[in-house]
PDB file of N, CA, C and O in Angstrom:
ATOM      1  N   MET A   1       0.866  -1.171  -0.014  1.00  0.00           N
ATOM      2  CA  MET A   1      -0.025   0.043  -0.063  1.00  0.00           C
ATOM      3  C   MET A   1       0.904   1.201   0.001  1.00  0.00           C
ATOM      4  O   MET A   1       1.980   1.178   0.600  1.00  0.00           O
ATOM      5  N   ASN A   2       0.392   2.283  -0.696  1.00  0.00           N
ATOM      6  CA  ASN A   2       1.245   3.520  -0.684  1.00  0.00           C
ATOM      7  C   ASN A   2       0.390   4.659  -0.098  1.00  0.00           C
ATOM      8  O   ASN A   2       0.270   5.703  -0.738  1.00  0.00           O
ATOM      9  N   ILE A   3      -0.199   4.498   1.080  1.00  0.00           N
ATOM     10  CA  ILE A   3      -0.986   5.398   1.684  1.00  0.00           C
ATOM     11  C   ILE A   3      -0.094   6.254   2.658  1.00  0.00           C
ATOM     12  O   ILE A   3       0.707   5.684   3.398  1.00  0.00           O
ATOM     13  N   PHE A   4      -0.228   7.559   2.658  1.00  0.00           N
ATOM     14  CA  PHE A   4       0.446   8.484   3.519  1.00  0.00           C
ATOM     15  C   PHE A   4      -0.543   9.118   4.516  1.00  0.00           C
ATOM     16  O   PHE A   4      -1.632   9.568   4.160  1.00  0.00           O
ATOM     17  N   ALA A   5      -0.119   9.124   5.725  1.00  0.00           N
ATOM     18  CA  ALA A   5      -0.963   9.979   6.693  1.00  0.00           C
ATOM     19  C   ALA A   5       0.048  10.759   7.548  1.00  0.00           C
ATOM     20  O   ALA A   5       0.968  10.188   8.135  1.00  0.00           O
ATOM     21  N   GLY A   6      -0.143  12.002   7.595  1.00  0.00           N
ATOM     22  CA  GLY A   6       0.858  12.867   8.371  1.00  0.00           C
ATOM     23  C   GLY A   6       0.226  14.012   9.139  1.00  0.00           C
ATOM     24  O   GLY A   6      -0.941  14.354   8.947  1.00  0.00           O
ATOM     25  N   VAL A   7       1.077  14.625  10.062  1.00  0.00           N
ATOM     26  CA  VAL A   7       0.629  15.613  10.802  1.00  0.00           C
ATOM     27  C   VAL A   7       1.746  16.747  10.611  1.00  0.00           C
ATOM     28  O   VAL A   7       2.952  16.505  10.670  1.00  0.00           O
ATOM     29  N   GLY A   8       1.217  17.969  10.385  1.00  0.00           N
ATOM     30  CA  GLY A   8       2.104  19.130  10.257  1.00  0.00           C
ATOM     31  C   GLY A   8       1.468  20.478   9.941  1.00  0.00           C
ATOM     32  O   GLY A   8       0.246  20.553  10.070  1.00  0.00           O
ATOM     33  N   LYS A   9       2.110  21.492   9.566  1.00  0.00           N
ATOM     34  CA  LYS A   9       1.580  22.677   9.125  1.00  0.00           C
ATOM     35  C   LYS A   9       1.670  22.945   7.692  1.00  0.00           C
ATOM     36  O   LYS A   9       2.690  22.611   7.089  1.00  0.00           O
ATOM     37  N   ILE A  10       0.635  23.555   7.047  1.00  0.00           N
ATOM     38  CA  ILE A  10       0.601  23.735   5.609  1.00  0.00           C
ATOM     39  C   ILE A  10       1.439  25.061   5.380  1.00  0.00           C
ATOM     40  O   ILE A  10       1.269  26.064   6.073  1.00  0.00           O
ATOM     41  N   GLN A  11       2.334  24.980   4.371  1.00  0.00           N
ATOM     42  CA  GLN A  11       3.198  26.040   3.990  1.00  0.00           C
ATOM     43  C   GLN A  11       3.215  26.214   2.410  1.00  0.00           C
ATOM     44  O   GLN A  11       2.913  25.240   1.721  1.00  0.00           O
ATOM     45  N   ASP A  12       3.515  27.266   1.888  1.00  0.00           N
ATOM     46  CA  ASP A  12       3.944  27.529   0.397  1.00  0.00           C
ATOM     47  C   ASP A  12       2.784  27.024  -0.433  1.00  0.00           C
ATOM     48  O   ASP A  12       3.022  26.263  -1.371  1.00  0.00           O
ATOM     49  N   MET A  13       1.517  27.400  -0.149  1.00  0.00           N
ATOM     50  CA  MET A  13       0.386  27.152  -0.917  1.00  0.00           C
ATOM     51  C   MET A  13       0.504  27.786  -2.359  1.00  0.00           C
ATOM     52  O   MET A  13       0.880  28.954  -2.461  1.00  0.00           O
ATOM     53  N   CYS A  14       0.212  27.091  -3.395  1.00  0.00           N
ATOM     54  CA  CYS A  14       0.138  27.711  -4.732  1.00  0.00           C
ATOM     55  C   CYS A  14      -0.893  27.025  -5.557  1.00  0.00           C
ATOM     56  O   CYS A  14      -0.970  25.802  -5.682  1.00  0.00           O
ATOM     57  N   LEU A  15      -1.721  27.949  -6.142  1.00  0.00           N
ATOM     58  CA  LEU A  15      -2.805  27.518  -6.964  1.00  0.00           C
ATOM     59  C   LEU A  15      -2.366  27.784  -8.490  1.00  0.00           C
ATOM     60  O   LEU A  15      -2.084  28.911  -8.896  1.00  0.00           O
ATOM     61  N   ASN A  16      -2.341  26.735  -9.219  1.00  0.00           N
ATOM     62  CA  ASN A  16      -1.917  26.759 -10.657  1.00  0.00           C
ATOM     63  C   ASN A  16      -2.903  26.208 -11.566  1.00  0.00           C
ATOM     64  O   ASN A  16      -2.753  25.045 -11.941  1.00  0.00           O
ATOM     65  N   GLY A  17      -3.979  26.949 -12.004  1.00  0.00           N
ATOM     66  CA  GLY A  17      -5.011  26.472 -12.816  1.00  0.00           C
ATOM     67  C   GLY A  17      -5.873  25.501 -11.912  1.00  0.00           C
ATOM     68  O   GLY A  17      -6.410  25.888 -10.874  1.00  0.00           O
ATOM     69  N   ARG A  18      -5.951  24.341 -12.342  1.00  0.00           N
ATOM     70  CA  ARG A  18      -6.782  23.432 -11.558  1.00  0.00           C
ATOM     71  C   ARG A  18      -6.004  22.486 -10.515  1.00  0.00           C
ATOM     72  O   ARG A  18      -6.553  21.509 -10.004  1.00  0.00           O
ATOM     73  N   VAL A  19      -4.767  22.836 -10.263  1.00  0.00           N
ATOM     74  CA  VAL A  19      -3.868  22.098  -9.371  1.00  0.00           C
ATOM     75  C   VAL A  19      -3.468  23.011  -8.188  1.00  0.00           C
ATOM     76  O   VAL A  19      -2.893  24.087  -8.351  1.00  0.00           O
ATOM     77  N   LEU A  20      -3.814  22.504  -6.994  1.00  0.00           N
ATOM     78  CA  LEU A  20      -3.443  23.218  -5.682  1.00  0.00           C
ATOM     79  C   LEU A  20      -2.189  22.465  -5.086  1.00  0.00           C
ATOM     80  O   LEU A  20      -2.326  21.292  -4.738  1.00  0.00           O
ATOM     81  N   LYS A  21      -1.072  23.048  -4.968  1.00  0.00           N
ATOM     82  CA  LYS A  21       0.108  22.487  -4.397  1.00  0.00           C
ATOM     83  C   LYS A  21       0.384  23.236  -3.028  1.00  0.00           C
ATOM     84  O   LYS A  21       0.080  24.418  -2.866  1.00  0.00           O
ATOM     85  N   PHE A  22       0.975  22.466  -2.072  1.00  0.00           N
ATOM     86  CA  PHE A  22       1.385  22.962  -0.878  1.00  0.00           C
ATOM     87  C   PHE A  22       2.413  22.005  -0.203  1.00  0.00           C
ATOM     88  O   PHE A  22       2.569  20.841  -0.573  1.00  0.00           O
ATOM     89  N   ASN A  23       3.088  22.576   0.798  1.00  0.00           N
ATOM     90  CA  ASN A  23       4.040  21.595   1.510  1.00  0.00           C
ATOM     91  C   ASN A  23       3.462  21.423   2.853  1.00  0.00           C
ATOM     92  O   ASN A  23       2.871  22.347   3.412  1.00  0.00           O
ATOM     93  N   LEU A  24       3.634  20.159   3.429  1.00  0.00           N
ATOM     94  CA  LEU A  24       3.257  19.854   4.687  1.00  0.00           C
ATOM     95  C   LEU A  24       4.573  19.785   5.539  1.00  0.00           C
ATOM     96  O   LEU A  24       5.408  18.892   5.395  1.00  0.00           O
ATOM     97  N   SER A  25       4.680  20.840   6.463  1.00  0.00           N
ATOM     98  CA  SER A  25       5.895  20.938   7.266  1.00  0.00           C
ATOM     99  C   SER A  25       5.749  19.924   8.432  1.00  0.00           C
ATOM    100  O   SER A  25       4.925  20.161   9.316  1.00  0.00           O
ATOM    101  N   ILE A  26       6.466  18.877   8.467  1.00  0.00           N
ATOM    102  CA  ILE A  26       6.375  17.953   9.532  1.00  0.00           C
ATOM    103  C   ILE A  26       7.051  18.418  10.820  1.00  0.00           C
ATOM    104  O   ILE A  26       8.156  18.957  10.755  1.00  0.00           O
ATOM    105  N   LEU A  27       6.467  18.241  11.920  1.00  0.00           N
ATOM    106  CA  LEU A  27       7.031  18.641  13.193  1.00  0.00           C
ATOM    107  C   LEU A  27       7.915  17.631  13.678  1.00  0.00           C
ATOM    108  O   LEU A  27       7.494  16.534  14.043  1.00  0.00           O
ATOM    109  N   GLN A  28       9.186  17.967  13.699  1.00  0.00           N
ATOM    110  CA  GLN A  28      10.350  17.138  14.111  1.00  0.00           C
ATOM    111  C   GLN A  28      11.500  18.027  14.351  1.00  0.00           C
ATOM    112  O   GLN A  28      11.394  19.234  14.138  1.00  0.00           O
ATOM    113  N   LYS A  29      12.618  17.487  14.791  1.00  0.00           N
ATOM    114  CA  LYS A  29      13.880  18.204  15.114  1.00  0.00           C
ATOM    115  C   LYS A  29      14.456  18.797  13.944  1.00  0.00           C
ATOM    116  O   LYS A  29      14.931  19.926  14.074  1.00  0.00           O
ATOM    117  N   ARG A  30      14.500  18.197  12.745  1.00  0.00           N
ATOM    118  CA  ARG A  30      14.994  18.704  11.596  1.00  0.00           C
ATOM    119  C   ARG A  30      13.893  19.144  10.616  1.00  0.00           C
ATOM    120  O   ARG A  30      12.920  18.397  10.510  1.00  0.00           O
ATOM    121  N   PRO A  31      13.934  20.201   9.935  1.00  0.00           N
ATOM    122  CA  PRO A  31      12.827  20.523   9.053  1.00  0.00           C
ATOM    123  C   PRO A  31      12.709  19.533   7.857  1.00  0.00           C
ATOM    124  O   PRO A  31      13.687  19.118   7.235  1.00  0.00           O
ATOM    125  N   CYS A  32      11.402  19.190   7.593  1.00  0.00           N
ATOM    126  CA  CYS A  32      10.974  18.275   6.612  1.00  0.00           C
ATOM    127  C   CYS A  32       9.648  18.840   5.941  1.00  0.00           C
ATOM    128  O   CYS A  32       8.649  19.101   6.611  1.00  0.00           O
ATOM    129  N   LEU A  33       9.717  18.996   4.645  1.00  0.00           N
ATOM    130  CA  LEU A  33       8.724  19.556   3.925  1.00  0.00           C
ATOM    131  C   LEU A  33       8.212  18.378   2.961  1.00  0.00           C
ATOM    132  O   LEU A  33       9.023  17.827   2.218  1.00  0.00           O
ATOM    133  N   ILE A  34       7.003  18.036   2.976  1.00  0.00           N
ATOM    134  CA  ILE A  34       6.341  16.932   2.230  1.00  0.00           C
ATOM    135  C   ILE A  34       5.471  17.680   1.155  1.00  0.00           C
ATOM    136  O   ILE A  34       4.497  18.346   1.507  1.00  0.00           O
ATOM    137  N   PRO A  35       5.848  17.556  -0.187  1.00  0.00           N
ATOM    138  CA  PRO A  35       5.095  18.190  -1.187  1.00  0.00           C
ATOM    139  C   PRO A  35       3.722  17.416  -1.288  1.00  0.00           C
ATOM    140  O   PRO A  35       3.689  16.185  -1.273  1.00  0.00           O
ATOM    141  N   CYS A  36       2.662  18.152  -1.386  1.00  0.00           N
ATOM    142  CA  CYS A  36       1.283  17.638  -1.466  1.00  0.00           C
ATOM    143  C   CYS A  36       0.621  18.343  -2.584  1.00  0.00           C
ATOM    144  O   CYS A  36       0.930  19.495  -2.891  1.00  0.00           O
ATOM    145  N   VAL A  37      -0.357  17.606  -3.238  1.00  0.00           N
ATOM    146  CA  VAL A  37      -1.128  18.075  -4.369  1.00  0.00           C
ATOM    147  C   VAL A  37      -2.605  17.720  -4.189  1.00  0.00           C
ATOM    148  O   VAL A  37      -2.973  16.668  -3.666  1.00  0.00           O
ATOM    149  N   ILE A  38      -3.430  18.669  -4.659  1.00  0.00           N
ATOM    150  CA  ILE A  38      -4.958  18.355  -4.641  1.00  0.00           C
ATOM    151  C   ILE A  38      -5.303  18.751  -6.097  1.00  0.00           C
ATOM    152  O   ILE A  38      -5.066  19.906  -6.450  1.00  0.00           O
ATOM    153  N   PHE A  39      -5.860  17.848  -6.986  1.00  0.00           N
ATOM    154  CA  PHE A  39      -6.237  18.212  -8.210  1.00  0.00           C
ATOM    155  C   PHE A  39      -7.782  18.741  -8.247  1.00  0.00           C
ATOM    156  O   PHE A  39      -8.661  18.240  -7.547  1.00  0.00           O
ATOM    157  N   ASP A  40      -7.979  19.734  -9.083  1.00  0.00           N
ATOM    158  CA  ASP A  40      -9.337  20.266  -9.149  1.00  0.00           C
ATOM    159  C   ASP A  40     -10.092  20.550  -7.869  1.00  0.00           C
ATOM    160  O   ASP A  40     -11.198  20.026  -7.730  1.00  0.00           O
ATOM    161  N   PRO A  41      -9.594  21.338  -6.909  1.00  0.00           N
ATOM    162  CA  PRO A  41     -10.178  21.613  -5.705  1.00  0.00           C
ATOM    163  C   PRO A  41     -11.319  22.600  -5.895  1.00  0.00           C
ATOM    164  O   PRO A  41     -11.216  23.479  -6.751  1.00  0.00           O
ATOM    165  N   ASP A  42     -12.420  22.490  -5.122  1.00  0.00           N
ATOM    166  CA  ASP A  42     -13.498  23.431  -5.274  1.00  0.00           C
ATOM    167  C   ASP A  42     -13.094  24.623  -4.252  1.00  0.00           C
ATOM    168  O   ASP A  42     -12.178  24.534  -3.435  1.00  0.00           O
ATOM    169  N   GLU A  43     -13.919  25.737  -4.429  1.00  0.00           N
ATOM    170  CA  GLU A  43     -13.596  26.918  -3.617  1.00  0.00           C
ATOM    171  C   GLU A  43     -13.555  26.756  -2.214  1.00  0.00           C
ATOM    172  O   GLU A  43     -12.725  27.405  -1.578  1.00  0.00           O
ATOM    173  N   LYS A  44     -14.420  25.893  -1.571  1.00  0.00           N
ATOM    174  CA  LYS A  44     -14.399  25.730  -0.133  1.00  0.00           C
ATOM    175  C   LYS A  44     -13.076  25.087   0.211  1.00  0.00           C
ATOM    176  O   LYS A  44     -12.483  25.581   1.170  1.00  0.00           O
ATOM    177  N   VAL A  45     -12.518  24.070  -0.410  1.00  0.00           N
ATOM    178  CA  VAL A  45     -11.253  23.521  -0.139  1.00  0.00           C
ATOM    179  C   VAL A  45     -10.130  24.508  -0.197  1.00  0.00           C
ATOM    180  O   VAL A  45      -9.271  24.551   0.684  1.00  0.00           O
ATOM    181  N   LYS A  46     -10.140  25.347  -1.301  1.00  0.00           N
ATOM    182  CA  LYS A  46      -9.103  26.519  -1.527  1.00  0.00           C
ATOM    183  C   LYS A  46      -9.053  27.300  -0.330  1.00  0.00           C
ATOM    184  O   LYS A  46      -7.980  27.495   0.242  1.00  0.00           O
ATOM    185  N   LYS A  47     -10.252  27.811   0.137  1.00  0.00           N
ATOM    186  CA  LYS A  47     -10.280  28.813   1.205  1.00  0.00           C
ATOM    187  C   LYS A  47      -9.977  28.126   2.534  1.00  0.00           C
ATOM    188  O   LYS A  47      -9.395  28.726   3.439  1.00  0.00           O
ATOM    189  N   PHE A  48     -10.379  26.861   2.638  1.00  0.00           N
ATOM    190  CA  PHE A  48      -9.992  26.103   3.825  1.00  0.00           C
ATOM    191  C   PHE A  48      -8.467  25.967   4.103  1.00  0.00           C
ATOM    192  O   PHE A  48      -7.974  26.104   5.222  1.00  0.00           O
ATOM    193  N   ILE A  49      -7.745  25.673   2.930  1.00  0.00           N
ATOM    194  CA  ILE A  49      -6.302  25.364   3.007  1.00  0.00           C
ATOM    195  C   ILE A  49      -5.686  26.723   3.161  1.00  0.00           C
ATOM    196  O   ILE A  49      -4.717  26.817   3.914  1.00  0.00           O
ATOM    197  N   GLN A  50      -6.107  27.731   2.570  1.00  0.00           N
ATOM    198  CA  GLN A  50      -5.540  29.096   2.758  1.00  0.00           C
ATOM    199  C   GLN A  50      -5.700  29.545   4.073  1.00  0.00           C
ATOM    200  O   GLN A  50      -4.734  30.127   4.567  1.00  0.00           O
ATOM    201  N   GLY A  51      -6.805  29.389   4.813  1.00  0.00           N
ATOM    202  CA  GLY A  51      -7.041  29.688   6.226  1.00  0.00           C
ATOM    203  C   GLY A  51      -6.104  28.956   7.117  1.00  0.00           C
ATOM    204  O   GLY A  51      -5.526  29.535   8.037  1.00  0.00           O
ATOM    205  N   LEU A  52      -5.944  27.696   6.858  1.00  0.00           N
ATOM    206  CA  LEU A  52      -5.022  26.835   7.642  1.00  0.00           C
ATOM    207  C   LEU A  52      -3.494  27.332   7.601  1.00  0.00           C
ATOM    208  O   LEU A  52      -2.756  27.364   8.586  1.00  0.00           O
ATOM    209  N   GLN A  53      -3.142  27.719   6.285  1.00  0.00           N
ATOM    210  CA  GLN A  53      -1.753  28.181   6.202  1.00  0.00           C
ATOM    211  C   GLN A  53      -1.642  29.636   6.934  1.00  0.00           C
ATOM    212  O   GLN A  53      -0.674  29.869   7.658  1.00  0.00           O
ATOM    213  N   SER A  54      -2.564  30.511   6.742  1.00  0.00           N
ATOM    214  CA  SER A  54      -2.348  31.817   7.490  1.00  0.00           C
ATOM    215  C   SER A  54      -2.484  31.726   8.942  1.00  0.00           C
ATOM    216  O   SER A  54      -1.861  32.518   9.649  1.00  0.00           O
ATOM    217  N   ASP A  55      -3.336  30.721   9.513  1.00  0.00           N
ATOM    218  CA  ASP A  55      -3.419  30.593  10.935  1.00  0.00           C
ATOM    219  C   ASP A  55      -2.402  29.635  11.489  1.00  0.00           C
ATOM    220  O   ASP A  55      -2.385  29.416  12.700  1.00  0.00           O
ATOM    221  N   GLU A  56      -1.560  29.056  10.681  1.00  0.00           N
ATOM    222  CA  GLU A  56      -0.508  28.131  11.058  1.00  0.00           C
ATOM    223  C   GLU A  56      -1.032  27.006  11.987  1.00  0.00           C
ATOM    224  O   GLU A  56      -0.400  26.657  12.985  1.00  0.00           O
ATOM    225  N   GLN A  57      -2.112  26.499  11.651  1.00  0.00           N
ATOM    226  CA  GLN A  57      -2.677  25.401  12.449  1.00  0.00           C
ATOM    227  C   GLN A  57      -2.120  24.120  12.075  1.00  0.00           C
ATOM    228  O   GLN A  57      -1.855  23.896  10.894  1.00  0.00           O
ATOM    229  N   VAL A  58      -1.908  23.214  13.032  1.00  0.00           N
ATOM    230  CA  VAL A  58      -1.440  21.926  12.868  1.00  0.00           C
ATOM    231  C   VAL A  58      -2.709  21.055  12.232  1.00  0.00           C
ATOM    232  O   VAL A  58      -3.851  21.150  12.682  1.00  0.00           O
ATOM    233  N   VAL A  59      -2.386  20.301  11.259  1.00  0.00           N
ATOM    234  CA  VAL A  59      -3.430  19.475  10.577  1.00  0.00           C
ATOM    235  C   VAL A  59      -2.943  18.039  10.433  1.00  0.00           C
ATOM    236  O   VAL A  59      -1.760  17.722  10.552  1.00  0.00           O
ATOM    237  N   TRP A  60      -3.950  17.181  10.165  1.00  0.00           N
ATOM    238  CA  TRP A  60      -3.726  15.713   9.889  1.00  0.00           C
ATOM    239  C   TRP A  60      -4.300  15.534   8.446  1.00  0.00           C
ATOM    240  O   TRP A  60      -5.387  16.004   8.108  1.00  0.00           O
ATOM    241  N   LEU A  61      -3.530  14.859   7.674  1.00  0.00           N
ATOM    242  CA  LEU A  61      -4.084  14.613   6.335  1.00  0.00           C
ATOM    243  C   LEU A  61      -3.595  13.287   5.878  1.00  0.00           C
ATOM    244  O   LEU A  61      -2.621  12.734   6.387  1.00  0.00           O
ATOM    245  N   LYS A  62      -4.337  12.764   4.846  1.00  0.00           N
ATOM    246  CA  LYS A  62      -4.239  11.466   4.251  1.00  0.00           C
ATOM    247  C   LYS A  62      -4.144  11.614   2.742  1.00  0.00           C
ATOM    248  O   LYS A  62      -4.771  12.485   2.139  1.00  0.00           O
ATOM    249  N   GLY A  63      -3.308  10.705   2.128  1.00  0.00           N
ATOM    250  CA  GLY A  63      -3.326  10.647   0.667  1.00  0.00           C
ATOM    251  C   GLY A  63      -2.556   9.545   0.145  1.00  0.00           C
ATOM    252  O   GLY A  63      -2.115   8.695   0.919  1.00  0.00           O
ATOM    253  N   ILE A  64      -2.338   9.476  -1.194  1.00  0.00           N
ATOM    254  CA  ILE A  64      -1.667   8.424  -1.840  1.00  0.00           C
ATOM    255  C   ILE A  64      -0.271   8.947  -2.210  1.00  0.00           C
ATOM    256  O   ILE A  64      -0.140  10.078  -2.679  1.00  0.00           O
ATOM    257  N   LEU A  65       0.748   8.150  -2.005  1.00  0.00           N
ATOM    258  CA  LEU A  65       2.134   8.473  -2.430  1.00  0.00           C
ATOM    259  C   LEU A  65       2.296   8.312  -3.950  1.00  0.00           C
ATOM    260  O   LEU A  65       2.036   7.251  -4.518  1.00  0.00           O
ATOM    261  N   ALA A  66       2.743   9.426  -4.591  1.00  0.00           N
ATOM    262  CA  ALA A  66       2.989   9.244  -6.034  1.00  0.00           C
ATOM    263  C   ALA A  66       4.392   9.622  -6.321  1.00  0.00           C
ATOM    264  O   ALA A  66       4.905  10.588  -5.757  1.00  0.00           O
ATOM    265  N   SER A  67       5.031   8.894  -7.179  1.00  0.00           N
ATOM    266  CA  SER A  67       6.497   9.223  -7.542  1.00  0.00           C
ATOM    267  C   SER A  67       6.597   9.083  -9.039  1.00  0.00           C
ATOM    268  O   SER A  67       5.984   8.198  -9.636  1.00  0.00           O
ATOM    269  N   ASN A  68       7.391   9.983  -9.661  1.00  0.00           N
ATOM    270  CA  ASN A  68       7.727   9.894 -11.009  1.00  0.00           C
ATOM    271  C   ASN A  68       9.163  10.279 -11.191  1.00  0.00           C
ATOM    272  O   ASN A  68       9.781  10.965 -10.377  1.00  0.00           O
ATOM    273  N   GLU A  69       9.648   9.812 -12.274  1.00  0.00           N
ATOM    274  CA  GLU A  69      11.044  10.040 -12.678  1.00  0.00           C
ATOM    275  C   GLU A  69      11.111  10.578 -14.055  1.00  0.00           C
ATOM    276  O   GLU A  69      10.377  10.099 -14.919  1.00  0.00           O
ATOM    277  N   PHE A  70      11.991  11.601 -14.345  1.00  0.00           N
ATOM    278  CA  PHE A  70      12.122  12.267 -15.620  1.00  0.00           C
ATOM    279  C   PHE A  70      13.539  12.721 -15.758  1.00  0.00           C
ATOM    280  O   PHE A  70      14.284  12.785 -14.780  1.00  0.00           O
ATOM    281  N   GLU A  71      13.940  13.058 -17.051  1.00  0.00           N
ATOM    282  CA  GLU A  71      15.201  13.517 -17.421  1.00  0.00           C
ATOM    283  C   GLU A  71      15.178  15.109 -17.444  1.00  0.00           C
ATOM    284  O   GLU A  71      14.270  15.615 -18.103  1.00  0.00           O
ATOM    285  N   TYR A  72      16.005  15.890 -16.847  1.00  0.00           N
ATOM    286  CA  TYR A  72      16.046  17.287 -16.960  1.00  0.00           C
ATOM    287  C   TYR A  72      17.462  17.719 -17.146  1.00  0.00           C
ATOM    288  O   TYR A  72      18.254  17.550 -16.218  1.00  0.00           O
ATOM    289  N   LYS A  73      17.861  18.282 -18.303  1.00  0.00           N
ATOM    290  CA  LYS A  73      19.292  18.775 -18.591  1.00  0.00           C
ATOM    291  C   LYS A  73      20.320  17.616 -18.444  1.00  0.00           C
ATOM    292  O   LYS A  73      21.444  17.819 -17.986  1.00  0.00           O
ATOM    293  N   GLY A  74      19.905  16.445 -18.836  1.00  0.00           N
ATOM    294  CA  GLY A  74      20.814  15.343 -18.816  1.00  0.00           C
ATOM    295  C   GLY A  74      20.932  14.583 -17.433  1.00  0.00           C
ATOM    296  O   GLY A  74      21.721  13.650 -17.276  1.00  0.00           O
ATOM    297  N   LYS A  75      20.111  15.040 -16.467  1.00  0.00           N
ATOM    298  CA  LYS A  75      20.181  14.250 -15.130  1.00  0.00           C
ATOM    299  C   LYS A  75      18.713  13.738 -14.937  1.00  0.00           C
ATOM    300  O   LYS A  75      17.682  14.316 -15.282  1.00  0.00           O
ATOM    301  N   GLN A  76      18.844  12.530 -14.312  1.00  0.00           N
ATOM    302  CA  GLN A  76      17.595  11.872 -13.789  1.00  0.00           C
ATOM    303  C   GLN A  76      17.061  12.553 -12.603  1.00  0.00           C
ATOM    304  O   GLN A  76      17.786  12.648 -11.612  1.00  0.00           O
ATOM    305  N   ILE A  77      15.871  13.039 -12.593  1.00  0.00           N
ATOM    306  CA  ILE A  77      15.155  13.592 -11.538  1.00  0.00           C
ATOM    307  C   ILE A  77      14.106  12.734 -11.005  1.00  0.00           C
ATOM    308  O   ILE A  77      13.280  12.252 -11.780  1.00  0.00           O
ATOM    309  N   ARG A  78      14.056  12.485  -9.691  1.00  0.00           N
ATOM    310  CA  ARG A  78      12.915  11.804  -9.017  1.00  0.00           C
ATOM    311  C   ARG A  78      12.225  12.690  -8.181  1.00  0.00           C
ATOM    312  O   ARG A  78      12.755  13.455  -7.375  1.00  0.00           O
ATOM    313  N   LYS A  79      10.861  12.549  -8.426  1.00  0.00           N
ATOM    314  CA  LYS A  79       9.883  13.498  -7.718  1.00  0.00           C
ATOM    315  C   LYS A  79       8.860  12.661  -6.924  1.00  0.00           C
ATOM    316  O   LYS A  79       8.295  11.689  -7.425  1.00  0.00           O
ATOM    317  N   LEU A  80       8.649  13.084  -5.663  1.00  0.00           N
ATOM    318  CA  LEU A  80       7.725  12.333  -4.798  1.00  0.00           C
ATOM    319  C   LEU A  80       6.669  13.310  -4.312  1.00  0.00           C
ATOM    320  O   LEU A  80       7.043  14.414  -3.913  1.00  0.00           O
ATOM    321  N   GLU A  81       5.349  12.986  -4.313  1.00  0.00           N
ATOM    322  CA  GLU A  81       4.301  13.979  -3.918  1.00  0.00           C
ATOM    323  C   GLU A  81       3.305  13.061  -3.245  1.00  0.00           C
ATOM    324  O   GLU A  81       3.266  11.840  -3.391  1.00  0.00           O
ATOM    325  N   ILE A  82       2.499  13.801  -2.483  1.00  0.00           N
ATOM    326  CA  ILE A  82       1.281  13.131  -1.851  1.00  0.00           C
ATOM    327  C   ILE A  82       0.052  13.692  -2.615  1.00  0.00           C
ATOM    328  O   ILE A  82      -0.186  14.898  -2.662  1.00  0.00           O
ATOM    329  N   LEU A  83      -0.692  12.770  -3.193  1.00  0.00           N
ATOM    330  CA  LEU A  83      -1.938  13.197  -3.863  1.00  0.00           C
ATOM    331  C   LEU A  83      -3.007  13.100  -2.768  1.00  0.00           C
ATOM    332  O   LEU A  83      -3.531  12.024  -2.480  1.00  0.00           O
ATOM    333  N   THR A  84      -3.294  14.179  -2.208  1.00  0.00           N
ATOM    334  CA  THR A  84      -3.982  14.393  -0.923  1.00  0.00           C
ATOM    335  C   THR A  84      -5.510  14.337  -1.142  1.00  0.00           C
ATOM    336  O   THR A  84      -6.038  14.983  -2.047  1.00  0.00           O
ATOM    337  N   TYR A  85      -6.216  13.542  -0.288  1.00  0.00           N
ATOM    338  CA  TYR A  85      -7.692  13.542  -0.256  1.00  0.00           C
ATOM    339  C   TYR A  85      -8.209  14.905   0.364  1.00  0.00           C
ATOM    340  O   TYR A  85      -7.921  15.148   1.536  1.00  0.00           O
ATOM    341  N   PRO A  86      -8.855  15.679  -0.270  1.00  0.00           N
ATOM    342  CA  PRO A  86      -9.265  17.034   0.229  1.00  0.00           C
ATOM    343  C   PRO A  86     -10.081  16.849   1.417  1.00  0.00           C
ATOM    344  O   PRO A  86      -9.924  17.631   2.355  1.00  0.00           O
ATOM    345  N   ASN A  87     -10.980  15.857   1.498  1.00  0.00           N
ATOM    346  CA  ASN A  87     -11.827  15.742   2.732  1.00  0.00           C
ATOM    347  C   ASN A  87     -11.163  15.063   3.887  1.00  0.00           C
ATOM    348  O   ASN A  87     -11.838  14.858   4.896  1.00  0.00           O
ATOM    349  N   SER A  88      -9.797  14.660   3.843  1.00  0.00           N
ATOM    350  CA  SER A  88      -9.158  14.053   4.891  1.00  0.00           C
ATOM    351  C   SER A  88      -8.402  15.089   5.795  1.00  0.00           C
ATOM    352  O   SER A  88      -7.897  14.781   6.875  1.00  0.00           O
ATOM    353  N   ILE A  89      -8.374  16.323   5.260  1.00  0.00           N
ATOM    354  CA  ILE A  89      -7.649  17.289   5.992  1.00  0.00           C
ATOM    355  C   ILE A  89      -8.328  17.765   7.182  1.00  0.00           C
ATOM    356  O   ILE A  89      -9.364  18.419   7.067  1.00  0.00           O
ATOM    357  N   LYS A  90      -7.775  17.461   8.446  1.00  0.00           N
ATOM    358  CA  LYS A  90      -8.536  17.927   9.632  1.00  0.00           C
ATOM    359  C   LYS A  90      -7.529  18.617  10.548  1.00  0.00           C
ATOM    360  O   LYS A  90      -6.358  18.246  10.626  1.00  0.00           O
ATOM    361  N   THR A  91      -8.064  19.690  11.271  1.00  0.00           N
ATOM    362  CA  THR A  91      -7.288  20.432  12.255  1.00  0.00           C
ATOM    363  C   THR A  91      -7.159  19.600  13.576  1.00  0.00           C
ATOM    364  O   THR A  91      -8.074  18.908  14.025  1.00  0.00           O
ATOM    365  N   ILE A  92      -6.028  19.730  14.103  1.00  0.00           N
ATOM    366  CA  ILE A  92      -5.746  19.088  15.503  1.00  0.00           C
ATOM    367  C   ILE A  92      -5.868  20.048  16.608  1.00  0.00           C
ATOM    368  O   ILE A  92      -5.673  19.683  17.767  1.00  0.00           O
TER     369      ILE A  92
END
């Protein structure tokens, strides 16, 4: 199974067309940012995520781990993201 569940704060929210991207800042000794994506979010979800980021609230979320690999300028790049379930995001 490739299911991810994590706790942290939302940072760096960016809406690009129908794709909402943000980082989940995991609470631990060393900084760790987990890239998360929500495809085609409705207005309610966009405003909810924006509010969570501005209030710096701790959230719990769940999603599917997605990875892809591609070549960029002659180098192999590996990218890992969490395809987040919008209705799984809960404040703690």
